[in-house]
C-alpha positions as CSV (number, residue, x, y, z in Angstrom):
1,M,-6.2,-62.1,46.3
2,A,-2.4,-62.2,47.5
3,N,-2.6,-65.8,48.8
4,D,-2.9,-66.9,45.3
5,I,0.0,-65.5,43.9
6,L,2.8,-68.2,42.9
7,L,5.4,-65.8,41.3
8,K,5.8,-62.6,41.6
9,I,8.6,-60.4,39.8
10,E,8.9,-57.1,40.1
11,G,11.7,-54.7,38.3
12,L,14.1,-57.7,37.3
13,R,16.9,-56.6,35.8
14,A,19.6,-59.0,34.8
15,S,23.0,-59.0,33.0
16,V,25.6,-61.7,31.5
17,E,29.3,-61.0,31.2
18,D,28.4,-57.2,32.0
19,K,26.1,-57.2,29.1
20,E,22.3,-56.2,30.6
21,I,19.8,-58.4,29.2
22,L,16.7,-58.0,31.4
23,K,16.0,-54.3,31.6
24,G,13.2,-54.0,34.7
25,V,10.7,-56.9,34.0
26,D,7.5,-57.4,35.8
27,I,5.4,-60.4,35.9
28,V,2.5,-61.7,38.4
29,I,1.5,-65.4,37.8
30,R,-1.4,-66.8,40.1
31,K,-2.2,-70.4,40.8
32,G,-3.5,-72.2,38.0
33,E,-2.3,-69.9,35.1
34,I,-0.4,-70.3,31.8
35,H,1.8,-67.6,31.0
36,A,3.1,-67.5,27.5
37,V,6.4,-65.1,26.8
38,M,6.9,-64.5,23.4
39,G,9.3,-61.9,21.6
40,P,11.9,-61.9,19.0
41,N,15.5,-63.4,19.1
42,G,17.6,-61.5,21.7
43,A,14.6,-60.2,23.6
44,G,15.8,-61.8,26.8
45,K,13.3,-64.8,27.0
46,S,15.7,-67.5,27.8
47,T,17.6,-65.2,30.2
48,L,14.2,-64.8,32.0
49,S,14.2,-68.7,32.7
50,A,17.5,-68.8,33.6
51,V,17.4,-66.4,36.0
52,L,14.8,-68.1,37.6
53,A,16.3,-71.5,37.4
54,G,19.1,-70.0,39.4
55,K,21.9,-70.3,36.6
56,P,25.0,-68.9,37.7
57,Q,26.3,-67.2,34.9
58,F,23.6,-64.5,34.8
59,T,23.6,-62.0,37.5
60,V,20.6,-60.3,38.9
61,T,21.6,-56.6,39.0
62,A,18.1,-55.3,40.6
63,G,14.6,-55.9,41.4
64,S,12.9,-58.9,43.5
65,I,11.4,-62.5,42.5
66,E,9.1,-64.1,45.1
67,F,7.9,-67.7,44.6
68,L,5.1,-68.9,47.1
69,G,6.2,-65.8,49.2
70,Q,9.7,-66.8,49.5
71,D,12.5,-65.0,48.4
72,L,13.7,-67.1,45.0
73,L,16.9,-65.1,44.7
74,A,18.2,-66.3,47.9
75,M,17.6,-69.6,47.3
76,S,20.4,-71.8,45.5
77,P,19.4,-73.9,42.2
78,E,18.7,-76.9,44.2
79,E,16.6,-75.6,46.6
80,R,14.5,-73.7,43.8
81,A,13.9,-77.0,42.6
82,W,13.0,-78.5,45.8
83,A,10.4,-75.6,46.2
84,G,8.8,-77.3,42.6
85,I,10.4,-75.1,39.7
86,F,11.2,-77.2,36.7
87,L,13.0,-75.7,33.8
88,S,12.5,-77.6,30.4
89,F,15.5,-76.8,28.5
90,Q,15.7,-75.7,24.6
91,Y,18.9,-77.7,24.3
92,P,18.6,-80.6,26.3
93,V,22.3,-81.9,27.3
94,E,23.4,-85.2,26.7
95,I,24.9,-87.5,29.7
96,P,27.3,-90.1,28.6
97,G,27.3,-93.3,31.0
98,V,24.1,-92.3,32.8
99,T,20.7,-94.2,32.2
100,I,17.7,-92.2,32.2
101,T,16.7,-94.6,35.1
102,N,19.4,-93.9,37.2
103,F,18.8,-90.3,36.2
104,M,15.7,-90.0,37.4
105,K,16.1,-92.1,40.8
106,T,18.7,-89.4,41.6
107,A,16.2,-86.7,40.9
108,V,13.6,-87.9,42.3
109,N,14.7,-88.9,45.5
110,A,17.0,-86.0,45.9
111,H,13.6,-83.8,45.4
112,R,12.4,-86.1,48.6
113,A,15.5,-85.6,50.3
114,G,14.8,-82.0,50.3
115,K,11.3,-82.4,51.2
116,G,12.6,-84.5,54.3
117,L,11.0,-87.5,52.6
118,E,12.3,-91.0,52.9
119,P,13.7,-92.4,49.1
120,L,11.1,-94.3,47.0
121,K,11.3,-97.9,47.2
122,A,13.1,-99.6,44.1
123,G,9.8,-101.2,43.4
124,D,7.4,-97.7,43.8
125,F,10.0,-96.0,41.9
126,L,9.6,-98.6,38.8
127,K,6.1,-98.4,38.9
128,L,5.9,-94.7,38.9
129,M,8.5,-94.5,36.1
130,R,6.5,-97.1,33.9
131,E,3.3,-94.9,34.7
132,K,4.9,-91.5,33.4
133,M,6.6,-93.0,30.8
134,A,3.4,-94.5,29.2
135,F,1.8,-91.0,29.9
136,V,3.9,-89.3,27.5
137,Q,4.3,-92.1,25.0
138,M,7.8,-93.3,25.6
139,K,9.0,-96.9,25.0
140,P,9.8,-98.9,28.2
141,E,13.2,-99.9,26.6
142,F,14.0,-96.3,26.7
143,A,14.7,-96.4,30.6
144,K,17.7,-98.2,29.7
145,R,19.6,-95.6,27.4
146,E,21.7,-92.9,28.3
147,V,20.4,-89.7,28.9
148,N,19.7,-87.9,25.5
149,V,22.5,-89.9,24.0
150,G,21.7,-90.8,20.4
151,F,18.2,-89.4,20.9
152,S,16.5,-87.2,17.7
153,G,15.1,-83.6,18.7
154,G,11.7,-85.1,19.4
155,E,12.8,-87.7,21.7
156,K,14.8,-85.2,23.7
157,K,11.9,-83.0,24.1
158,R,9.5,-86.0,25.3
159,N,12.5,-86.9,27.8
160,E,11.9,-83.5,29.1
161,I,8.3,-83.9,29.8
162,F,8.5,-87.1,31.3
163,Q,11.0,-86.0,33.6
164,M,8.6,-83.1,34.7
165,A,6.0,-85.6,35.2
166,M,8.1,-87.6,37.4
167,L,9.1,-84.3,39.2
168,D,5.7,-83.1,39.3
169,P,6.5,-79.6,39.5
170,V,4.3,-76.3,41.0
171,L,5.7,-73.9,38.2
172,A,6.7,-75.6,34.9
173,I,9.4,-73.2,32.9
174,L,8.9,-74.2,29.1
175,D,12.2,-72.6,27.5
176,E,10.8,-73.2,23.6
177,T,10.1,-76.8,24.2
178,D,8.5,-76.6,20.2
179,S,11.7,-75.8,18.9
180,G,12.7,-78.5,16.2
181,L,9.5,-80.7,17.2
182,D,7.2,-82.2,14.5
183,V,3.4,-82.3,14.9
184,D,3.3,-85.5,16.3
185,A,5.9,-84.8,18.9
186,L,4.4,-81.3,19.5
187,R,1.0,-82.8,20.2
188,I,2.6,-85.3,22.6
189,V,4.6,-82.8,24.6
190,A,1.5,-80.1,24.9
191,N,-0.9,-83.0,25.8
192,G,1.6,-84.2,28.9
193,V,1.9,-80.5,29.4
194,N,-1.8,-80.2,29.6
195,S,-2.7,-83.0,31.7
196,L,-0.2,-82.1,34.4
197,H,-1.8,-78.8,34.8
198,T,-4.0,-78.1,37.9
199,P,-5.8,-75.3,39.5
200,E,-2.5,-75.2,42.1
201,K,0.2,-75.5,39.0
202,S,1.3,-73.0,36.7
203,A,3.7,-72.9,33.9
204,I,5.6,-70.3,31.7
205,V,5.4,-71.5,28.0
206,I,8.6,-69.5,26.0
207,T,8.3,-69.5,22.6
208,H,8.7,-67.7,19.2
209,Y,5.5,-69.3,17.2
210,Q,1.7,-69.3,17.7
211,R,1.9,-73.3,16.8
212,L,2.7,-74.3,20.6
213,L,0.2,-72.0,22.0
214,E,-2.7,-73.8,19.6
215,Y,-2.1,-76.6,21.7
216,I,-1.3,-75.2,25.0
217,V,-3.6,-72.1,25.2
218,P,-2.2,-69.6,27.8
219,D,-4.5,-67.3,30.0
220,V,-2.0,-64.5,29.8
221,V,0.6,-63.5,26.9
222,H,3.6,-61.2,27.6
223,V,5.8,-59.9,24.8
224,L,9.4,-59.5,25.9
225,K,11.4,-57.3,23.8
226,D,14.4,-55.7,24.3
227,G,14.7,-56.8,27.9
228,R,11.3,-55.3,28.7
229,I,7.4,-56.5,28.5
230,V,6.1,-54.2,26.1
231,K,2.7,-55.3,26.2
232,T,0.5,-57.9,28.2
233,A,-2.8,-59.4,27.4
234,G,-5.4,-62.6,26.8
235,K,-4.8,-65.1,24.2
236,E,-6.1,-63.0,21.7
237,L,-2.5,-61.2,21.6
238,V,-1.0,-64.6,19.9
239,A,-3.2,-64.0,17.0
240,Q,-2.3,-60.3,16.8
241,I,1.4,-61.3,17.0
242,E,0.9,-63.7,14.1
243,E,-1.1,-61.0,11.9
244,K,1.6,-57.9,12.6
245,G,4.6,-59.3,14.0
246,Y,6.5,-57.6,17.1
247,D,7.4,-54.6,15.3
248,N,4.0,-53.2,15.0
249,L,2.3,-54.2,18.1
């Protein structure tokens, strides 16, 4: 059914510094689906996530992207976020001098303003923040720390999932969120993603490895290689990749 399509990518081609990275990508994501995008280094996986988020250094040269029936490419990065797109970075940035509390208060209220809603009252915001920190097993004292400053790799990724829980996106894009995580941190991140998933919300999980997809089970798996989707199948494709590698699919 057309009205259950959340994201539709057709013939997407994109370049950075005049080098073409995406060479004609087609993906349809329906509401409630989890899609995994796998592929070797340099295949274009992170470029795909960056284009969806609207990073300005990437130039779309052909194709279209519709998000909930809207032309995503005509929207600014802020408008995409307000519409319900969230990108979890492979390498979360540090923001010295800005506490997690102040950062999240600004982000949450900007989202609300984008939807024409009033800012959250201080008490309501702090209650929401405590609930979501507990949800991803973050200690309350983290709220006073500067964003990602001095955080371990696992703490940075957990903070990303906390941000996702606070912003409650319609489409979550996880760009190699499993990079550098130990097993315990991986489970916490995966549990957070799974708990936030609903029949109306979808996710794109970008990863090299099978490990994360043992915890976040995809409905559809795409193999991206040299800027193109070379194979799409169900979750059984993950085991095939693990057994044969990308070159022998």
